[in-house]
C-alpha positions as CSV (number, residue, x, y, z in Angstrom):
1,M,0.1,0.0,0.2
2,P,1.6,3.1,-0.9
3,K,1.9,5.8,1.7
4,L,1.3,9.4,1.0
5,L,2.8,12.3,3.3
6,L,0.6,15.6,2.9
7,I,2.0,18.8,4.4
8,D,-0.6,21.7,4.2
9,D,-2.1,23.7,7.2
10,E,-5.5,24.0,5.8
11,P,-8.0,22.0,7.2
12,V,-10.4,21.5,4.1
13,I,-7.4,20.3,2.2
14,Q,-6.4,17.6,5.0
15,H,-10.2,16.4,5.1
16,A,-10.6,16.2,1.5
17,F,-7.1,14.6,0.8
18,R,-7.8,11.8,3.7
19,K,-11.3,11.2,2.0
20,A,-9.6,10.8,-1.4
21,F,-6.4,8.8,-0.4
22,H,-7.4,5.9,2.3
23,P,-6.9,2.4,3.0
24,P,-6.5,-0.1,1.3
25,E,-5.6,1.8,-1.7
26,Y,-3.2,4.3,0.2
27,E,-2.1,5.1,3.6
28,T,-2.1,9.0,4.4
29,V,0.0,10.9,6.6
30,V,-0.9,14.6,7.7
31,A,1.5,17.2,8.8
32,R,0.2,20.7,9.3
33,T,3.8,22.8,9.5
34,A,7.3,22.5,7.7
35,A,8.8,20.9,10.7
36,E,6.3,18.4,11.4
37,G,6.5,17.7,8.0
38,L,10.1,17.0,7.8
39,A,9.9,15.2,11.0
40,K,7.3,12.5,9.5
41,F,9.2,12.4,6.2
42,R,12.1,10.9,8.5
43,T,10.3,8.4,10.4
44,E,7.2,7.8,7.8
45,K,9.5,7.3,4.4
46,P,6.4,8.0,2.2
47,D,6.2,6.7,-1.4
48,A,5.3,10.6,-2.4
49,V,4.7,13.7,-0.8
50,I,2.4,16.5,-1.7
51,L,3.7,19.8,-0.5
52,D,1.6,23.0,-0.1
53,M,4.0,26.0,-1.0
54,H,2.8,28.2,1.5
55,L,3.3,27.1,5.3
56,P,3.6,29.0,8.2
57,D,7.0,28.3,9.4
58,A,8.6,28.0,5.7
59,E,9.5,30.2,3.0
60,R,9.5,29.6,-0.8
61,L,11.1,26.4,-1.6
62,Q,13.0,26.0,2.2
63,T,11.1,22.5,2.7
64,F,11.0,21.4,-1.1
65,D,15.1,21.5,-0.6
66,R,15.1,20.1,2.5
67,I,13.5,17.0,1.4
68,K,15.5,16.8,-1.5
69,Q,18.4,16.9,0.6
70,L,16.9,14.2,2.7
71,D,16.1,11.8,-0.4
72,A,16.1,13.3,-3.9
73,R,14.3,10.2,-5.3
74,T,10.8,11.3,-3.6
75,P,8.4,12.5,-5.7
76,I,6.8,15.7,-4.4
77,I,3.6,17.0,-5.7
78,L,3.4,20.6,-5.3
79,I,0.0,22.7,-4.7
80,T,-0.2,26.4,-4.7
81,G,-2.1,29.3,-5.5
82,H,-2.4,31.2,-8.9
83,G,0.3,33.6,-7.9
84,T,3.2,31.4,-7.3
85,T,3.2,29.3,-10.4
86,E,6.5,30.9,-11.4
87,L,7.7,29.5,-7.9
88,A,6.6,26.0,-8.9
89,I,8.4,26.1,-12.1
90,E,11.2,26.8,-10.4
91,A,10.8,23.9,-8.4
92,M,10.0,21.7,-11.5
93,K,13.5,22.6,-12.5
94,R,14.9,21.3,-9.1
95,G,13.5,18.0,-9.7
96,A,9.9,18.2,-8.5
97,F,7.4,15.6,-9.9
98,D,4.7,18.1,-10.8
99,Y,2.5,21.2,-9.5
100,L,-1.1,21.6,-9.4
101,L,-2.8,24.6,-8.9
102,K,-5.9,25.3,-6.0
103,P,-8.7,24.5,-5.7
104,L,-7.3,20.9,-6.5
105,P,-8.6,19.2,-9.5
106,Y,-9.6,15.8,-8.1
107,D,-9.1,13.7,-11.4
108,E,-5.8,15.3,-11.8
109,L,-4.8,15.3,-8.3
110,L,-5.6,11.3,-8.7
111,K,-3.5,10.9,-11.7
112,L,-0.6,12.6,-10.7
113,V,-0.6,10.5,-7.5
114,Q,-0.7,7.4,-9.1
115,Q,1.9,8.3,-11.2
116,A,4.2,9.8,-8.6
117,C,3.5,6.3,-6.6
118,A,4.7,4.0,-9.7
119,S,7.8,6.4,-10.2
120,S,8.7,5.9,-6.4
121,R,8.3,2.1,-7.2
122,L,10.3,2.0,-10.1
123,M,13.3,3.4,-7.8
124,R,12.5,1.7,-4.5
125,V,11.8,-1.9,-5.4
126,P,14.9,-4.1,-6.1
127,A,15.4,-5.4,-9.5
128,V,17.0,-8.9,-8.6
129,M,18.8,-10.9,-11.1
130,A,18.1,-14.8,-9.5
131,A,19.3,-17.9,-11.4
132,G,16.2,-19.5,-9.7
133,N,13.4,-18.7,-7.5
134,A,15.1,-18.9,-4.0
135,N,16.1,-16.4,-1.5
136,V,14.2,-13.6,-3.7
137,P,12.6,-11.1,-1.0
138,D,8.8,-10.6,-1.5
139,T,9.3,-7.1,-1.9
140,S,11.5,-7.5,-4.7
141,D,10.9,-7.8,-8.6
142,A,13.1,-10.7,-9.6
143,L,14.3,-11.7,-13.0
144,I,14.4,-15.0,-12.9
145,G,16.5,-17.5,-15.2
146,R,19.4,-19.2,-15.6
147,S,19.6,-20.1,-19.1
148,P,22.6,-18.6,-21.0
149,A,20.9,-15.8,-22.9
150,M,19.6,-14.6,-19.4
151,Q,23.3,-14.9,-17.8
152,T,24.7,-13.2,-20.4
153,A,22.2,-10.1,-19.5
154,Y,22.9,-10.3,-15.9
155,K,26.7,-9.9,-16.9
156,Q,26.1,-7.2,-18.9
157,V,24.1,-5.3,-16.7
158,G,27.3,-5.3,-14.4
159,R,29.6,-4.4,-16.7
160,V,27.6,-1.0,-17.7
161,A,25.7,-0.1,-14.6
162,G,28.7,1.7,-12.9
163,T,29.1,3.9,-16.0
164,D,27.2,6.8,-17.7
165,A,27.0,5.1,-21.0
166,T,23.5,4.9,-23.1
167,V,22.1,1.7,-22.9
168,L,19.8,0.4,-25.3
169,L,17.7,-2.8,-24.4
170,L,16.1,-4.8,-26.9
171,G,13.7,-7.5,-27.1
172,E,9.7,-8.2,-27.4
173,T,7.0,-6.8,-25.4
174,G,7.1,-8.6,-21.9
175,T,10.7,-9.7,-21.8
176,G,11.4,-7.5,-18.9
177,K,13.3,-4.5,-20.3
178,E,11.9,-2.3,-17.6
179,L,13.4,-4.6,-15.1
180,I,16.7,-4.7,-16.6
181,A,16.8,-0.5,-16.9
182,R,15.8,-0.8,-13.1
183,A,18.5,-3.2,-12.7
184,V,21.0,-0.7,-14.3
185,Y,19.8,2.1,-12.6
186,Q,20.0,0.4,-9.1
187,H,23.3,-0.5,-9.6
188,S,24.7,2.9,-10.8
189,K,26.2,5.6,-9.2
190,R,23.0,7.7,-9.9
191,A,21.0,5.2,-7.8
192,D,20.5,8.0,-5.3
193,K,18.9,10.5,-7.8
194,P,15.9,10.5,-9.7
195,F,14.5,7.6,-12.0
196,L,11.8,8.7,-14.9
197,A,10.3,6.2,-16.9
198,I,8.7,7.3,-20.5
199,N,6.5,5.5,-22.7
200,C,7.2,7.0,-25.9
201,G,4.6,4.8,-27.9
202,A,1.6,5.9,-25.5
203,I,2.3,10.0,-25.7
204,P,0.6,11.3,-28.9
205,E,3.3,12.7,-31.2
206,N,2.0,16.2,-31.1
207,L,2.8,16.0,-27.3
208,I,6.0,13.7,-27.1
209,E,8.5,16.8,-27.2
210,S,6.9,18.8,-25.0
211,E,6.8,15.8,-22.1
212,L,10.6,15.4,-23.2
213,F,11.9,18.9,-23.7
214,G,9.1,21.0,-21.8
215,H,7.5,24.0,-23.5
216,E,7.3,27.7,-23.0
217,R,3.9,29.4,-22.6
218,G,2.0,30.2,-25.8
219,A,4.1,27.8,-27.7
220,F,1.0,26.3,-29.1
221,T,-2.6,26.1,-28.4
222,G,-3.4,25.4,-24.9
223,A,0.1,26.0,-23.4
224,D,-1.1,28.9,-20.8
225,Q,1.6,27.9,-18.5
226,K,5.6,27.1,-18.8
227,R,6.4,23.2,-18.4
228,I,9.3,21.5,-17.7
229,G,10.5,18.6,-19.4
230,K,11.6,15.3,-18.2
231,F,15.1,16.0,-19.3
232,E,15.0,19.1,-17.3
233,Q,13.2,17.7,-14.4
234,C,15.7,14.7,-14.2
235,H,18.8,16.4,-14.2
236,G,21.6,14.6,-12.2
237,G,19.2,11.4,-12.9
238,T,18.3,8.4,-15.1
239,L,15.7,8.9,-17.6
240,F,14.2,5.4,-19.1
241,L,12.8,6.0,-23.0
242,D,10.7,2.9,-23.4
243,E,9.4,2.4,-27.3
244,V,12.3,4.9,-28.4
245,G,11.8,3.9,-32.0
246,E,8.0,5.5,-32.2
247,L,9.8,9.2,-31.5
248,P,8.6,11.5,-34.4
249,P,11.3,13.1,-36.6
250,L,11.5,16.6,-34.8
251,A,12.2,14.9,-31.0
252,Q,14.8,12.4,-32.7
253,V,16.7,15.8,-33.8
254,K,16.4,17.0,-30.1
255,L,17.1,13.6,-28.5
256,L,20.4,13.5,-30.8
257,R,21.6,16.7,-29.8
258,V,20.9,15.8,-25.9
259,L,22.9,12.9,-26.3
260,Q,25.7,14.5,-28.2
261,E,25.8,17.7,-25.9
262,Q,23.4,17.6,-22.9
263,K,21.7,20.5,-24.3
264,F,18.0,21.3,-25.8
265,E,15.5,24.1,-26.1
266,R,11.9,24.2,-24.7
267,V,9.4,24.1,-27.5
268,G,8.8,27.7,-28.4
269,G,12.0,28.7,-26.6
270,N,15.2,30.2,-27.6
271,E,16.8,29.7,-24.0
272,T,19.5,26.6,-24.2
273,V,19.0,24.4,-21.2
274,T,22.0,22.1,-19.9
275,T,21.2,18.9,-18.1
276,D,22.9,16.2,-16.8
277,V,20.8,12.7,-17.8
278,R,22.1,9.1,-18.1
279,L,19.9,7.5,-20.9
280,I,18.4,4.1,-20.7
281,A,16.2,3.2,-24.2
282,A,14.2,0.3,-24.8
283,T,12.6,-1.1,-27.9
284,N,10.7,-4.0,-29.0
285,S,11.3,-3.2,-33.0
286,D,14.4,-3.7,-35.3
287,L,15.9,-0.1,-35.1
288,A,18.2,-1.2,-37.8
289,E,15.5,-1.6,-40.2
290,A,13.6,1.3,-38.9
291,V,16.7,3.2,-40.2
292,E,16.4,1.6,-44.0
293,R,13.0,2.6,-43.8
294,G,13.5,6.1,-43.0
295,T,11.7,6.4,-39.8
296,L,14.8,6.4,-37.5
297,R,17.9,8.5,-37.7
298,S,20.7,6.9,-38.5
299,D,23.3,8.7,-36.2
300,L,20.5,8.8,-33.5
301,F,20.6,4.9,-34.3
302,F,24.6,4.8,-33.4
303,R,24.0,7.4,-30.6
304,L,21.4,5.0,-28.7
305,N,23.4,1.8,-29.8
306,V,26.6,2.4,-27.4
307,F,25.8,-0.8,-25.3
308,S,23.2,-2.9,-26.1
309,I,21.5,-5.7,-23.9
310,S,19.2,-8.5,-25.6
311,L,16.6,-10.1,-23.8
312,P,15.1,-13.1,-25.2
313,P,11.8,-14.2,-25.7
314,L,10.3,-16.8,-23.4
315,R,10.0,-19.5,-26.1
316,E,13.6,-19.3,-26.7
317,R,13.9,-20.3,-22.9
318,P,12.2,-23.3,-22.1
319,D,14.6,-24.4,-19.3
320,D,13.5,-21.3,-17.3
321,L,9.8,-21.6,-17.7
322,D,9.6,-24.3,-14.7
323,L,11.5,-21.8,-12.6
324,L,9.2,-19.0,-13.7
325,I,5.9,-20.8,-13.1
326,D,6.9,-21.9,-9.1
327,H,8.1,-18.2,-8.6
328,F,4.7,-16.5,-10.0
329,A,2.7,-19.0,-8.6
330,A,4.1,-18.8,-5.1
331,R,4.0,-14.8,-5.3
332,F,0.6,-14.8,-6.6
333,A,-0.7,-17.4,-4.2
334,R,0.8,-15.0,-1.2
335,E,-0.8,-11.7,-2.6
336,Y,-4.0,-13.4,-3.2
337,G,-4.2,-15.1,0.1
338,K,-4.3,-18.8,-1.7
339,E,-2.5,-22.0,-1.0
340,V,-0.7,-23.7,-4.0
341,S,0.0,-27.3,-3.2
342,N,0.7,-28.9,-6.4
343,I,0.8,-27.8,-10.2
344,P,0.4,-31.0,-12.0
345,E,2.5,-32.2,-15.1
346,E,-0.5,-32.1,-17.2
347,T,-0.8,-28.3,-16.2
348,R,2.9,-27.8,-16.8
349,A,3.2,-29.4,-20.1
350,A,0.2,-27.2,-21.4
351,L,2.1,-24.1,-20.3
352,H,5.1,-25.6,-22.3
353,A,2.9,-26.4,-25.1
354,Y,2.2,-22.5,-25.5
355,S,4.7,-20.3,-27.1
356,W,3.8,-17.2,-25.3
357,P,4.0,-14.6,-27.8
358,G,3.5,-11.9,-25.0
359,N,6.3,-13.2,-22.9
360,V,6.8,-13.2,-19.1
361,R,4.0,-10.6,-19.1
362,E,1.2,-12.8,-20.4
363,L,2.6,-15.9,-18.5
364,Q,2.1,-13.6,-15.2
365,S,-1.2,-12.8,-16.5
366,V,-2.4,-16.4,-17.3
367,L,-1.1,-17.6,-13.6
368,K,-2.8,-14.7,-12.2
369,Q,-6.1,-15.8,-13.5
370,G,-5.6,-19.5,-13.1
371,L,-4.9,-18.8,-9.3
372,L,-8.1,-16.6,-8.9
373,Q,-10.3,-19.3,-10.9
374,M,-8.8,-22.1,-8.5
375,S,-10.8,-24.2,-6.2
376,G,-8.9,-26.2,-3.6
377,T,-5.2,-26.1,-3.7
378,V,-4.1,-27.8,-7.1
379,L,-3.5,-25.4,-10.0
380,L,-5.5,-27.8,-12.8
381,R,-4.8,-26.9,-16.5
382,D,-9.0,-26.0,-16.8
383,Y,-8.0,-22.9,-14.5
384,L,-5.8,-21.5,-17.3
385,S,-6.8,-19.8,-20.0
386,I,-4.1,-20.5,-22.8
387,P,-5.2,-22.0,-26.1
388,K,-4.9,-25.8,-26.7
389,P,-2.7,-27.0,-29.2
390,K,-4.6,-27.6,-32.5
391,E,-4.7,-30.7,-34.5
392,P,-3.7,-30.3,-38.1
393,K,-7.0,-30.9,-40.2
394,P,-7.2,-34.2,-42.3
395,G,-5.5,-34.0,-45.9
396,S,-3.7,-30.5,-45.0
397,N,-0.3,-32.3,-44.9
398,Q,0.3,-31.0,-41.8
399,G,0.7,-34.4,-40.2
400,S,3.2,-35.7,-42.6
401,P,7.2,-34.3,-42.4
402,A,7.9,-34.9,-46.0
403,G,4.6,-33.7,-47.2
404,A,4.9,-30.6,-45.2
405,R,8.3,-30.1,-46.7
406,S,7.2,-30.6,-50.2
407,A,3.8,-29.7,-50.6
408,F,2.7,-27.7,-47.7
409,D,1.2,-24.3,-48.7
410,W,2.0,-21.5,-46.0
411,D,0.2,-18.9,-48.2
412,A,-3.0,-21.0,-48.0
413,Y,-2.7,-21.8,-44.7
414,V,-2.3,-18.3,-43.4
415,A,-5.2,-17.1,-45.6
416,E,-7.3,-19.5,-44.2
417,R,-6.6,-18.8,-40.7
418,F,-6.6,-15.3,-41.2
419,D,-10.2,-15.4,-42.7
420,A,-11.4,-17.2,-40.0
421,G,-10.7,-14.7,-37.5
422,S,-7.7,-16.6,-35.8
423,R,-6.3,-14.8,-32.6
424,D,-3.2,-17.1,-32.0
425,L,-1.9,-17.6,-35.7
426,Y,1.6,-16.7,-34.6
427,A,1.6,-19.7,-31.8
428,D,-0.1,-22.3,-34.3
429,C,2.3,-21.2,-37.1
430,L,5.5,-21.5,-34.6
431,A,4.4,-24.8,-32.9
432,F,3.9,-26.5,-36.3
433,M,7.1,-25.3,-37.6
434,E,9.1,-26.4,-34.3
435,R,7.6,-29.8,-34.7
436,Q,8.5,-30.5,-38.1
437,L,12.2,-29.0,-37.6
438,F,12.7,-31.3,-34.3
439,T,11.4,-34.3,-35.7
440,R,13.4,-34.1,-38.9
441,V,16.7,-33.4,-37.2
442,L,15.9,-36.5,-34.7
443,Q,15.5,-38.4,-37.8
444,R,18.9,-37.2,-39.0
445,T,20.8,-38.2,-35.9
446,T,18.9,-41.3,-35.6
447,G,17.3,-40.2,-32.1
448,N,20.7,-38.8,-30.6
449,Q,19.5,-35.9,-28.7
450,V,22.9,-34.6,-28.1
451,K,23.9,-34.5,-32.0
452,A,20.3,-32.9,-32.5
453,A,20.9,-30.3,-29.8
454,E,24.6,-29.5,-31.7
455,A,23.0,-29.2,-34.9
456,L,20.1,-26.8,-33.5
457,G,22.3,-24.7,-31.7
458,I,20.5,-25.4,-28.1
459,T,21.1,-27.3,-25.1
460,R,20.3,-30.6,-24.5
461,G,18.4,-29.6,-21.6
462,T,16.2,-26.8,-24.0
463,L,15.9,-29.8,-26.5
464,R,14.2,-32.2,-24.1
465,A,11.8,-29.4,-22.6
466,K,10.7,-28.5,-26.4
467,L,10.2,-32.4,-27.5
468,K,8.1,-32.5,-24.1
469,A,6.2,-29.5,-24.7
470,L,5.5,-30.2,-28.4
471,G,4.5,-34.1,-27.7
472,I,7.3,-35.7,-29.5
473,T,8.8,-39.0,-28.4
474,V,12.3,-39.7,-29.5
475,E,10.9,-43.4,-30.4
476,K,8.3,-42.1,-32.6
477,A,10.4,-39.9,-34.4
478,V,13.2,-42.2,-35.1
479,C,10.8,-44.8,-36.0
480,E,9.2,-42.2,-38.9
481,E,10.4,-43.2,-42.2
482,V,12.5,-40.3,-43.8
483,D,11.4,-39.8,-47.2
484,P,13.3,-41.7,-49.8
485,S,13.8,-38.9,-52.0
486,E,16.1,-37.3,-49.0
């Protein structure tokens, strides 16, 4: 439960705030003076502070500066009257999270508090890199995995975290790029400074430049106040730009200059602003391909790609799947007050058979839903909302490896499934392709799994897991006759 500290001497504001932010969603602590607020900040260690800029025992930004000295990471939302917006803007330059004018608009206050608590969590909750699910604190977010690709990622975090180098995180949606970004931040020399995360794909194109670099009053319609952007607000800290490939051309130009010179201008302004920000960027798209298409500047790509860390999709790390299942089942069982005494082999086999296009994030969602649906203490297959593998249609050549090689029509198959309104075409195609591939390789090696794993470029453990997930037995694969034309 996030803890909020309100420092305001108006009883009406205190009453309204307690009414709006209460258990079980929030815990609210109230202080009426700067001295009382600073004392409670030290003892209560709140996730976010809501600070009135006019207090009976403090002037201007004294209380704000003192809180920042105690902990620069704590998000501070300022509330102020109409006559003191310039002071609030000055506080934004010094790292305030945002500000609101009185009377407080509830919807906007609620949104800002939610964002501030989320930002605080990114900074404070440890991103633990663990080989298994043992000894992971309940208060941590864990990167679980002992596959070679994950071990490589952990080592790369260790190599780059202590530097100020720009980091580019590569991987599909749901593979854990945000956790890796937090791990880099938390192990860096800027770990005591702010960490702000921006999803470039979630902000309208006409607003992203203002969000990152700020704007001057009157810069465009609706810009009735000066705004401080994230690069200025995060001075001294770390900025995480997710989906960086979605940036529009003008924002790309400004980002390139920031990476080169740590300088920029606000939208509609001529003043050059200097900042000191460490950048971590992430993308689930092919940036090199974006450069070829002309949607991403090549010079920006080279500046972003100083040190890259690639995260594998879940389908390429089947050896880690059972670790992840056990970890998340135990974690969500604690959260929901459930007991999970057993996850049967049938359930695990179904989880292994699915290709997980949404990766770890999708696995978490499926397990959460399964636990909420579960009766008793055994997590049965029926509680899981995942598609069952589809059997090939008679006469389609999908069941014959040789026929699939020589006669299977991918165009017709995709067209048929697409016209039928498929929502899992990717999983179907991938499972079919893998089944055909592994069967053929095992035929070539006469069932020798060591040689098959070497030919496939995977570990023997990965091969075993894949065979089990796809329902392939070595005896069956070996007994199937190889096409004489081979």
